[in-house]
C-alpha positions as CSV (number, residue, x, y, z in Angstrom):
1,Y,82.6,-26.2,39.0
2,H,85.3,-23.6,39.2
3,L,87.0,-25.2,42.2
4,L,86.9,-28.6,40.5
5,E,88.5,-27.3,37.3
6,T,91.7,-26.3,39.1
7,S,95.1,-28.1,39.1
8,E,95.0,-28.1,42.9
9,I,92.0,-30.5,42.8
10,L,92.5,-32.4,39.5
11,T,96.2,-33.2,39.8
12,P,95.9,-35.2,43.1
13,L,92.9,-37.0,41.7
14,A,94.9,-38.0,38.6
15,E,97.9,-39.0,40.6
16,R,95.7,-41.3,42.7
17,G,93.7,-42.7,39.8
18,I,90.4,-41.3,41.3
19,H,87.4,-41.2,39.1
20,L,85.3,-38.0,39.6
21,I,81.5,-38.2,39.7
22,V,79.9,-34.7,39.5
23,S,76.3,-33.9,40.1
24,V,74.7,-31.7,37.5
25,Q,71.6,-29.7,38.2
26,P,69.9,-27.7,35.4
27,R,71.5,-24.4,36.4
28,Q,75.0,-26.0,36.2
29,I,74.9,-27.4,32.7
30,E,76.6,-24.5,31.0
31,G,79.7,-24.9,33.1
32,L,80.3,-28.5,31.9
33,P,82.3,-28.0,28.8
34,K,85.1,-26.3,30.7
35,L,85.0,-29.0,33.4
36,L,85.2,-31.8,30.8
37,E,88.2,-30.1,29.2
38,S,90.0,-29.6,32.5
39,C,89.4,-33.2,33.5
40,E,90.7,-34.5,30.1
41,R,93.8,-32.2,30.3
42,H,94.6,-33.6,33.8
43,G,93.8,-37.2,32.9
44,V,90.9,-37.5,35.3
45,S,87.9,-39.7,34.1
46,L,84.6,-38.0,34.8
47,S,81.0,-39.2,35.3
48,L,78.0,-37.0,35.4
49,W,75.2,-37.4,37.8
50,P,72.1,-35.5,36.6
51,L,69.9,-34.2,39.4
52,L,66.9,-31.9,39.6
53,D,66.4,-29.0,41.9
54,D,65.1,-30.0,45.3
55,E,61.7,-28.6,44.7
56,L,61.3,-31.1,41.8
57,G,62.4,-34.0,44.0
58,R,66.2,-34.0,43.3
59,W,66.5,-37.6,42.2
60,P,64.6,-39.2,39.3
61,S,61.5,-41.2,40.3
62,D,57.9,-41.7,39.3
63,H,57.2,-38.2,40.7
64,N,59.4,-36.3,38.2
65,A,60.2,-38.5,35.3
66,S,59.2,-35.9,32.7
67,A,61.2,-33.1,34.3
68,F,64.2,-35.5,34.6
69,Q,63.8,-36.5,31.0
70,R,63.9,-32.8,29.9
71,H,67.0,-32.2,32.0
72,L,68.7,-35.3,30.7
73,A,67.9,-34.3,27.1
74,T,69.4,-30.9,27.6
75,L,72.5,-32.5,29.1
76,L,72.9,-35.0,26.3
77,T,72.4,-32.4,23.6
78,L,75.2,-30.4,25.1
79,I,77.5,-33.4,25.3
80,D,76.6,-34.5,21.8
81,G,77.4,-31.0,20.5
82,L,80.9,-30.9,22.0
83,D,83.9,-31.5,19.8
84,G,86.0,-32.4,22.8
85,P,85.8,-34.9,25.7
86,T,82.7,-36.6,26.8
87,P,81.9,-38.1,30.2
88,E,82.7,-41.7,30.8
89,E,79.3,-42.4,32.5
90,I,75.9,-40.9,33.2
91,V,74.6,-41.9,36.6
92,F,70.9,-42.4,37.2
93,D,70.3,-42.1,41.0
94,L,66.8,-43.5,41.3
95,E,65.3,-42.6,44.7
96,P,62.1,-41.2,46.1
97,P,61.8,-37.4,46.1
98,I,63.9,-35.6,48.6
99,S,60.9,-34.2,50.4
100,I,59.5,-37.7,51.1
101,S,63.0,-38.9,52.1
102,R,63.4,-36.0,54.6
103,R,59.9,-36.6,56.1
104,V,60.6,-40.3,56.5
105,L,64.0,-39.7,58.1
106,S,62.6,-37.2,60.5
107,S,59.6,-39.3,61.6
108,R,59.2,-42.3,63.8
109,V,56.7,-44.0,61.5
110,I,57.5,-44.8,57.9
111,E,54.9,-43.4,55.6
112,G,52.8,-45.9,53.7
113,R,53.7,-45.0,50.1
114,A,53.1,-48.6,49.1
115,L,49.3,-47.9,49.3
116,L,49.7,-45.4,46.5
117,R,50.9,-47.9,43.8
118,P,51.9,-45.2,41.3
119,P,49.6,-45.8,38.3
120,N,52.3,-44.5,35.8
121,I,55.2,-46.7,37.1
122,E,55.2,-48.8,33.9
123,R,55.4,-45.7,31.6
124,V,58.1,-44.2,33.9
125,A,60.1,-47.4,33.8
126,Q,60.0,-47.4,30.0
127,L,61.1,-43.7,30.0
128,F,64.1,-44.6,32.1
129,G,64.9,-47.5,29.8
130,K,64.8,-45.2,26.8
131,A,67.0,-42.7,28.6
132,T,69.7,-45.2,29.1
133,S,69.8,-45.9,25.3
134,E,70.0,-42.1,24.7
135,V,73.0,-41.9,27.1
136,R,74.8,-44.7,25.1
137,S,74.1,-42.8,21.9
138,V,76.4,-39.9,23.0
139,G,79.2,-42.4,23.9
140,A,78.7,-42.5,27.7
141,R,78.0,-45.6,29.8
142,P,74.7,-45.4,31.9
143,V,75.0,-46.3,35.6
144,A,72.1,-46.6,38.0
145,V,72.2,-46.0,41.7
146,V,69.3,-47.4,43.6
147,P,68.2,-47.8,47.2
148,P,69.6,-51.1,48.6
149,M,66.2,-52.8,49.1
150,V,65.5,-52.7,45.3
151,I,67.9,-55.6,44.8
152,A,65.4,-57.7,46.7
153,D,63.1,-57.5,43.7
154,R,63.3,-60.3,41.2
155,P,65.6,-59.3,38.4
156,D,63.1,-60.2,35.6
157,Q,60.2,-58.0,36.8
158,L,59.2,-54.5,38.0
159,G,59.0,-55.6,41.7
160,G,57.4,-54.3,44.8
161,W,60.3,-52.2,46.1
162,Q,60.6,-50.4,42.8
163,R,56.9,-49.7,42.9
164,I,56.9,-48.5,46.5
165,L,59.8,-46.3,46.1
166,G,59.0,-45.1,42.6
167,T,62.4,-46.1,41.3
168,P,61.9,-48.4,38.4
169,I,65.2,-50.1,37.4
170,H,63.7,-53.1,35.7
171,Y,63.4,-51.6,32.2
172,C,66.9,-50.1,32.5
173,E,68.6,-53.4,33.4
174,N,69.1,-54.4,29.8
175,E,71.0,-51.2,29.1
176,V,72.6,-50.5,32.5
177,R,75.2,-53.1,33.4
178,N,76.5,-51.2,36.3
179,I,74.0,-50.8,39.1
180,R,75.2,-49.5,42.5
181,V,73.4,-49.7,45.8
């Protein structure tokens, strides 16, 4: 985050009213307090976008919900323990694991993940719903980013696209008012 903490970056963002969204992988957490302080000093609002390492799938989904929950808990503990500024938002980018996305993008045939019907999708959806409440408890606003086809699912149920992609937004909807596709 050293480059982002500089006046050369933050001053132009502040002058233009640009909101900064920064990804946070587990190895980057310890650098956050200084980044939060720098953003506050320069008047730049900041959102944090927790991601896992690529070998764990990068984006939260049914494949890595427990690992993501541990990463988020560490991040929220750090934020809660700060006396200074906190992020405005925590972004949940629900997508299939990066390895699956890379395979699909590099092949001519889309793999039939729909046949798998992840058996733990309901439990995972409830974990993400709980995670959004935990984000609110540290004073941040949860934001969800989902693949565009997820909005085709009915808003009142855990639909087919959410199941196919392993990106359950349904249980988060009561907590997450800001969903981006």
